C-alpha positions in Angstrom: 88.5 81.5 102.9 85.4 82.1 100.5 86.5 81.7 96.6 84.5 82.8 93.7 85.2 81.6 90.1 84.4 81.8 86.6 86.2 79.7 83.9 88.9 82.8 83.9 89.3 84.1 87.4 88.6 83.1 91.2 88.1 85.6 93.6 89.1 84.7 97.2 88.4 87.0 100.2 88.9 85.8 103.4 86.3 86.3 106.4 86.4 86.9 110.0 87.8 84.2 112.5 86.8 85.6 116.0 84.7 84.0 118.4 81.6 85.9 118.5 81.1 85.0 114.6 78.6 82.5 113.0 79.6 81.8 109.8 82.1 84.2 109.6 80.4 87.3 110.0 80.3 89.4 113.4 77.0 89.9 115.6 78.5 92.2 117.7 78.4 96.0 116.9 81.8 97.0 116.2 83.2 100.8 115.3 83.8 100.8 111.6 87.2 102.0 109.5 88.7 101.0 106.2 92.1 99.7 105.5 94.7 102.3 104.1 96.6 102.0 101.0 99.9 103.0 102.8 101.0 100.1 105.0 98.8 97.4 102.9 101.1 94.8 100.8 100.9 93.8 97.6 102.3 90.7 95.5 102.1 88.7 92.6 102.3 84.8 92.9 101.4 81.5 91.5 99.2 80.6 94.4 98.1 81.1 97.9 96.7 78.1 100.3 95.4 78.5 103.6 97.0 76.4 106.5 96.0 75.1 109.7 96.5 77.7 112.6 95.6 80.3 110.2 98.8 80.2 108.2 98.9 81.0 104.5 101.2 79.3 102.4 102.4 82.0 99.2 103.8 80.2 96.5 105.9 81.5 93.4 106.4 85.1 94.4 107.4 87.2 91.8 110.0 89.6 93.0 108.7 92.9 91.3 105.5 94.1 89.6 106.7 92.9 86.5 106.0 89.6 84.8 107.7 88.5 81.8 105.9 85.8 79.8 108.9 83.4 78.0 108.3 81.1 75.5 108.0 77.5 76.6 107.7 78.4 80.2 104.4 78.2 81.7 103.1 79.8 84.5 99.7 78.0 85.3 97.8 81.1 87.2 98.4 84.4 88.7 97.4 85.5 92.0 97.3 89.3 92.9 97.0 89.5 96.4 96.5 92.2 98.8 97.2 92.2 102.6 95.1 95.1 103.8 96.2 96.8 106.9 93.9 98.8 108.9 90.3 99.0 109.3 87.7 97.4 111.9 84.1 96.5 111.4 82.1 95.1 108.7 82.4 96.5 105.2 81.5 95.1 101.4 84.4 94.3 99.7 85.0 93.3 95.7 87.7 93.1 93.4 88.1 94.6 89.8 91.0 93.6 87.3 91.4 95.9 84.5 93.4 95.1 81.4 96.0 97.4 79.3 93.1 98.7 77.2 91.2 99.8 80.3 88.6 97.3 80.3 87.3 95.6 83.3 87.4 91.8 82.4 86.6 90.5 85.9 84.6 92.0 88.7 84.1 90.2 91.6 80.5 90.1 93.3 80.5 92.1 96.9 80.9 90.1 100.0 80.4 91.4 103.5 83.7 90.8 105.2 84.8 92.1 109.0 88.0 93.7 109.3 89.8 92.9 112.9 91.5 95.8 114.4 95.3 95.0 114.3 95.0 92.2 111.9 95.5 92.2 108.1 93.1 91.0 105.5 93.7 88.9 102.7 92.0 89.5 99.2 93.2 87.9 96.0 92.3 87.5 92.7 93.1 84.3 90.4 93.9 85.1 86.6 94.6 82.6 84.3 97.8 83.4 82.4 97.0 82.5 78.9 94.8 85.4 79.0 97.2 87.9 79.7 98.9 90.2 77.4 101.6 92.7 77.3 101.0 95.9 79.1 100.0 97.4 82.2 97.2 95.8 84.3 95.1 97.6 87.3 93.7 95.6 90.1 91.6 97.5 92.5 90.4 96.0 95.9 87.3 97.9 97.4 86.3 98.3 100.7 82.9 100.1 100.9 83.6 101.3 97.3 87.0 103.0 98.4 89.4 101.6 96.4 93.0 100.4 97.4 94.9 100.3 93.8 97.8 98.2 92.5 99.4 98.0 88.9 101.6 95.5 87.4 103.0 95.1 83.9 103.2 92.0 81.8 105.7 91.8 79.3 107.2 89.6 76.5 110.6 88.3 76.5 
């Protein structure tokens, strides 16, 4: 898993783990297709950790796409996670995060990833919660500039 970060965000893009890879990138020629929005899963949580045996620990999952910011209750960080299904072969992946005013506040650098047939691809973005304000946020997970878009709502108690 590669993590890109700034003071306000971290981008996590998981790379290929097949036996033909060197440094996470395949040398063999593969068929190419992109993940589909249908069948992909989106969730909001506090953290995602990569464990041994290619497992993920997903911590502090919000039960729906609404987050209620309450006084005196801290959420240290927020991760928006997409488990993209479908797709095969190399592609350029990036993530953008847009605030309720329509301004893109986080844009990850492009990273070459290799999608494996019949496996989910993890893409995640970490947002530090003190910067969130009430309103609807949009996250776009791009695979070769084709977006899978998700939204969530931040509300104040």
